[in-house]
C-alpha positions as CSV (number, residue, x, y, z in Angstrom):
1,M,-10.3,-35.3,49.0
2,V,-11.1,-36.4,45.4
3,V,-8.8,-39.4,45.6
4,M,-10.3,-40.4,49.0
5,G,-13.9,-40.0,47.6
6,T,-13.0,-42.2,44.6
7,A,-11.5,-44.8,46.8
8,L,-14.6,-44.9,49.0
9,I,-17.1,-45.0,46.2
10,A,-15.4,-47.4,43.8
11,P,-16.2,-50.5,45.7
12,L,-19.9,-49.7,45.5
13,G,-19.6,-50.0,41.7
14,L,-17.9,-53.4,42.1
15,L,-20.8,-54.6,44.3
16,A,-23.3,-53.6,41.7
17,Q,-21.1,-55.1,38.9
18,G,-21.2,-51.7,37.3
19,Y,-17.8,-51.9,35.7
20,R,-18.5,-54.8,33.2
21,D,-18.4,-52.5,30.2
22,L,-15.2,-50.6,31.2
23,P,-12.9,-52.3,28.7
24,S,-15.2,-51.4,25.8
25,W,-15.3,-47.7,26.6
26,P,-14.0,-45.6,23.6
27,A,-11.1,-43.1,24.0
28,E,-13.6,-40.2,23.9
29,T,-15.3,-41.6,27.0
30,W,-12.0,-41.9,28.9
31,I,-11.0,-38.3,27.8
32,A,-14.4,-37.0,29.0
33,A,-14.1,-38.8,32.4
34,A,-10.5,-37.6,32.8
35,S,-11.5,-34.0,32.0
36,L,-14.4,-34.1,34.4
37,G,-12.1,-35.5,37.1
38,V,-9.3,-33.1,36.5
39,A,-10.8,-29.9,35.3
40,S,-14.3,-29.9,36.8
41,T,-13.3,-31.4,40.2
42,A,-9.7,-31.2,41.1
43,L,-8.9,-27.9,39.5
44,A,-12.1,-26.4,41.0
45,F,-11.1,-27.5,44.5
46,V,-7.6,-26.1,44.1
47,L,-9.0,-22.8,42.9
48,F,-11.6,-22.7,45.6
49,F,-9.0,-23.3,48.4
50,W,-6.7,-20.7,46.8
51,A,-9.6,-18.2,47.0
52,V,-10.3,-19.1,50.6
53,H,-6.7,-18.5,51.4
54,R,-6.5,-15.3,49.5
55,F,-9.9,-13.7,50.2
56,G,-11.3,-15.5,53.3
57,A,-13.9,-18.2,53.7
58,S,-17.0,-16.0,53.6
59,L,-16.1,-14.2,50.4
60,A,-14.8,-17.4,48.7
61,A,-18.0,-19.2,49.6
62,M,-20.0,-16.7,47.5
63,V,-18.4,-18.2,44.4
64,A,-20.9,-21.1,44.8
65,Y,-23.7,-18.8,44.1
66,L,-22.3,-18.1,40.7
67,T,-22.6,-21.7,39.6
68,P,-26.0,-21.3,38.0
69,V,-24.8,-18.2,36.2
70,S,-21.7,-20.0,34.8
71,S,-23.9,-23.0,33.9
72,L,-26.2,-20.7,31.9
73,I,-23.3,-19.1,30.1
74,L,-21.7,-22.5,29.3
75,A,-25.0,-23.9,28.1
76,S,-25.4,-21.0,25.7
77,V,-21.8,-21.2,24.4
78,I,-21.2,-24.9,24.2
79,L,-24.7,-26.3,23.7
80,A,-26.1,-23.4,21.7
81,E,-29.1,-23.2,24.1
82,R,-31.0,-19.9,24.2
83,P,-31.6,-18.7,27.7
84,L,-35.1,-17.8,28.7
85,P,-35.8,-14.3,29.9
86,L,-36.5,-15.6,33.4
87,Q,-33.2,-17.3,33.5
88,L,-31.4,-14.1,32.4
89,A,-33.3,-12.2,35.1
90,G,-32.4,-14.8,37.7
91,G,-28.7,-14.6,36.7
92,A,-28.7,-10.9,37.0
93,V,-30.3,-11.1,40.5
94,I,-27.6,-13.6,41.5
95,V,-24.7,-11.5,40.2
96,L,-26.2,-8.3,41.8
97,G,-26.7,-10.2,45.1
98,V,-23.1,-11.5,45.1
99,R,-21.8,-8.0,44.3
100,I,-23.8,-6.4,47.1
101,A,-22.7,-9.1,49.6
102,A,-19.0,-8.9,48.6
103,R,-18.9,-5.1,48.9
104,R,-16.6,-3.9,51.5
105,P,-18.0,-1.5,54.1
106,A,-17.1,2.1,53.6
107,A,-14.4,3.5,55.8
108,P,-15.8,5.6,58.6
109,V,-15.4,9.3,58.1
110,R,-13.2,10.8,60.8
111,P,-14.0,14.3,61.9
112,A,-11.3,16.9,61.3
113,P,-9.3,17.8,64.4
114,A,-10.5,20.8,66.2
115,A,-8.4,24.0,65.7
116,A,-6.9,25.4,68.8
């Protein structure tokens, strides 16, 4: 899917002549682009489809709700940003909501067999 998306969108960059500065990109830019393509996209798709296979589509889809929470954590760790209290409260609500939605229903209690 990633390769097909790249193949379909790359010609649009050529039409806009958006690749003129490509040869002048430093190694850090190429490394950043490769890590975004491999880690953030391809690896994420592989993990998501593994989760769909392992846990089912409805449970695996709930992972998408955790994106803002993981972004908040990464911004704190990598960028040294301080989360606002409202952001922390929102993250807690999201985690709680996913936990409640992912909870398995309790097994029904079966009555004891009647003694003869």
